[in-house]
KENU-435785 format. One line per field, with one value per residue: residue number from 1; x, y, z of N, C-alpha, C, O in turn; residue in one letter. Coordinates in steps of 0.1 Angstrom, whole numbers, plus 5000, padded with zeros to 4 digits. Example, Ala and Ser with C-alpha at 12.3 -4.5 7.8 and 13.67 -1.06 7.14 Angstrom:
2
zaba 1|2
n_x 5132|5128
n_y 4943|4978
n_z 5078|5071
ca_x 5123|5137
ca_y 4955|4989
ca_z 5078|5071
c_x 5132|5129
c_y 4967|5000
c_z 5078|5079
o_x 5142|5134
o_y 4967|5011
o_z 5085|5080
domi A|S
***
This chain:
89
zaba 1|2|3|4|5|6|7|8|9|10|11|12|13|14|15|16|17|18|19|20|21|22|23|24|25|26|27|28|29|30|31|32|33|34|35|36|37|38|39|40|41|42|43|44|45|46|47|48|49|50|51|52|53|54|55|56|57|58|59|60|61|62|63|64|65|66|67|68|69|70|71|72|73|74|75|76|77|78|79|80|81|82|83|84|85|86|87|88|89
n_x 6131|6116|6119|6112|6139|6147|6140|6139|6161|6180|6200|6207|6206|6222|6202|6211|6212|6185|6168|6156|6156|6146|6166|6180|6207|6214|6232|6247|6254|6279|6272|6252|6234|6220|6180|6154|6131|6108|6086|6065|6038|6023|6001|6003|6000|6019|6041|6066|6087|6112|6141|6174|6207|6238|6258|6280|6295|6288|6275|6239|6218|6186|6165|6139|6103|6086|6062|6063|6068|6065|6081|6083|6107|6113|6132|6140|6154|6168|6153|6152|6148|6144|6136|6133|6122|6124|6122|6109|6118
n_y 7239|7208|7177|7141|7128|7132|7119|7093|7069|7046|7031|7019|6996|6966|6938|6906|6868|6881|6869|6839|6811|6813|6819|6852|6876|6904|6936|6964|7000|7018|7039|7029|7017|7003|6993|6986|6959|6953|6930|6932|6910|6910|6920|6935|6931|6926|6905|6899|6906|6922|6937|6952|6948|6961|6969|6952|6954|6933|6915|6906|6879|6861|6839|6830|6819|6819|6817|6808|6841|6872|6897|6927|6945|6966|6989|7006|7032|7053|7084|7079|7057|7028|7005|6973|6951|6913|6878|6848|6815
n_z 4805|4809|4793|4780|4777|4796|4814|4806|4793|4771|4775|4806|4813|4801|4783|4779|4766|4739|4731|4744|4762|4787|4808|4816|4813|4828|4825|4843|4833|4837|4858|4872|4899|4917|4913|4900|4884|4863|4845|4819|4800|4763|4768|4788|4811|4844|4850|4863|4889|4905|4925|4919|4921|4922|4934|4936|4912|4893|4870|4868|4872|4855|4860|4843|4846|4826|4798|4766|4744|4735|4755|4778|4793|4815|4836|4861|4878|4902|4894|4865|4837|4813|4789|4775|4748|4751|4744|4747|4747
ca_x 6116|6112|6117|6109|6150|6153|6131|6143|6174|6179|6213|6210|6213|6221|6199|6211|6203|6171|6158|6161|6148|6142|6180|6192|6218|6213|6246|6243|6258|6291|6266|6241|6242|6206|6170|6141|6133|6094|6082|6057|6034|6016|5986|6007|6001|6032|6047|6079|6095|6124|6145|6187|6216|6251|6271|6295|6300|6284|6260|6225|6213|6171|6161|6119|6100|6077|6054|6072|6060|6073|6080|6087|6117|6107|6142|6141|6170|6166|6145|6158|6139|6144|6125|6138|6122|6126|6115|6110|6113
ca_y 7226|7195|7166|7128|7128|7135|7102|7079|7063|7029|7024|7019|6986|6959|6923|6894|6873|6888|6853|6827|6795|6823|6825|6863|6882|6917|6941|6975|7009|7022|7047|7026|7010|6997|6996|6979|6954|6950|6927|6927|6904|6917|6923|6947|6924|6922|6889|6898|6922|6925|6938|6941|6955|6961|6976|6944|6958|6919|6912|6895|6864|6859|6825|6833|6811|6822|6812|6814|6848|6890|6906|6939|6947|6980|6990|7017|7035|7066|7094|7073|7046|7020|6995|6966|6936|6901|6868|6836|6804
ca_z 4801|4813|4783|4780|4777|4812|4819|4799|4790|4772|4777|4817|4814|4791|4787|4769|4754|4736|4727|4752|4771|4801|4815|4811|4823|4832|4828|4844|4828|4847|4869|4878|4915|4922|4906|4899|4871|4858|4830|4812|4785|4752|4776|4798|4831|4852|4852|4872|4893|4913|4931|4916|4936|4911|4937|4936|4899|4892|4864|4875|4862|4861|4858|4844|4843|4817|4788|4755|4738|4738|4774|4777|4806|4821|4842|4864|4885|4905|4884|4844|4829|4805|4786|4767|4740|4749|4736|4757|4734
c_x 6123|6112|6115|6124|6155|6149|6138|6155|6175|6193|6216|6215|6213|6212|6203|6213|6189|6163|6167|6151|6140|6152|6184|6198|6215|6224|6243|6255|6271|6283|6259|6242|6231|6194|6161|6140|6118|6094|6069|6049|6030|6007|5987|6002|6016|6029|6058|6078|6105|6135|6164|6194|6230|6258|6285|6299|6295|6273|6250|6221|6200|6171|6146|6118|6088|6070|6065|6060|6074|6070|6084|6097|6115|6122|6142|6155|6167|6154|6149|6149|6144|6142|6131|6129|6127|6120|6116|6106|6106
c_y 7217|7184|7154|7124|7123|7122|7091|7078|7047|7023|7020|7002|6976|6940|6914|6877|6879|6876|6843|6817|6802|6826|6841|6865|6895|6926|6954|6988|7013|7028|7040|7012|7000|6997|6985|6971|6950|6947|6921|6920|6916|6924|6934|6941|6922|6908|6886|6908|6917|6937|6940|6953|6952|6966|6971|6948|6944|6923|6905|6888|6865|6848|6829|6827|6817|6814|6816|6828|6862|6893|6918|6941|6959|6980|7003|7021|7052|7075|7081|7062|7039|7008|6985|6956|6923|6890|6852|6827|6794
c_z 4805|4795|4785|4783|4788|4817|4817|4789|4785|4768|4793|4820|4799|4792|4776|4776|4751|4735|4731|4760|4783|4808|4807|4819|4818|4832|4827|4833|4842|4858|4877|4887|4918|4910|4903|4887|4871|4846|4828|4801|4772|4757|4781|4808|4832|4850|4860|4876|4904|4912|4925|4922|4930|4923|4945|4923|4894|4882|4870|4867|4865|4853|4859|4839|4837|4805|4775|4747|4738|4752|4767|4791|4806|4834|4846|4880|4891|4895|4867|4849|4816|4802|4773|4761|4748|4745|4743|4745|4742
o_x 6135|6103|6114|6124|6164|6156|6141|6156|6172|6196|6228|6224|6207|6216|6197|6214|6182|6151|6178|6140|6130|6149|6190|6197|6214|6230|6238|6264|6270|6286|6257|6247|6235|6198|6164|6148|6115|6098|6064|6054|6032|6004|5979|5997|6023|6018|6061|6072|6103|6137|6170|6190|6234|6270|6294|6311|6303|6264|6253|6220|6197|6176|6141|6124|6078|6075|6073|6048|6086|6060|6088|6091|6116|6122|6144|6162|6164|6146|6140|6145|6149|6144|6132|6127|6139|6109|6127|6096|6100
o_y 7218|7186|7153|7116|7115|7116|7083|7085|7037|7014|7019|6998|6977|6932|6915|6874|6882|6875|6839|6818|6797|6835|6842|6860|6898|6923|6959|6983|7010|7023|7044|7001|6989|6999|6973|6975|6943|6955|6911|6924|6928|6935|6943|6949|6917|6902|6875|6918|6907|6945|6930|6963|6940|6966|6976|6944|6944|6931|6897|6890|6870|6846|6832|6825|6819|6803|6825|6827|6862|6893|6920|6936|6964|6971|7012|7014|7061|7068|7083|7059|7047|6999|6990|6948|6926|6893|6846|6827|6785
o_z 4804|4787|4797|4792|4790|4825|4825|4779|4792|4759|4795|4827|4788|4800|4765|4788|4760|4739|4727|4763|4788|4816|4796|4831|4806|4842|4817|4827|4854|4869|4888|4884|4922|4898|4906|4878|4881|4837|4832|4790|4773|4752|4780|4816|4824|4848|4864|4872|4910|4903|4928|4927|4931|4919|4952|4922|4884|4885|4879|4855|4876|4841|4870|4828|4845|4802|4775|4746|4740|4759|4755|4801|4795|4843|4838|4888|4883|4889|4859|4861|4808|4811|4762|4770|4752|4742|4743|4738|4736
domi T|L|A|V|A|D|F|T|Q|N|E|L|I|K|I|Y|P|T|V|S|N|G|E|I|T|I|A|P|A|S|E|V|R|E|G|A|I|V|I|F|D|T|N|G|R|K|V|H|S|S|N|L|D|F|T|T|G|A|N|Q|R|L|S|L|N|L|A|S|G|V|Y|I|V|K|F|S|S|D|D|L|Q|S|S|Q|K|I|I|I|E
***
C-alpha cells in the first residue's frame, strides 16, 4: 500500500531563523543533494521559487524581499516533500 508518509518528510531541510527580516538559511538533511523551494503566502499565491544545490554540503542562504507576514515554504527533492512555516517581520 502507498501512504502519505512515503511522500512527506518534515526533516528534509531545516530553515532558520523561522522569524526573520527576510534573511533565512536552509540546511539540508544529510541525504539531500538538491531540490526546489517554493514559498507561498497565506492566500496560496506563489511569491518565490528557486532551485537549491547542496552538493558541496554547504547551507544555502536566501534573501527574501517579502512583505511582513506568514509564509509556507515547500521543499521538494526527488519524490519527497516537506513544508515549514516562516514569519517575515
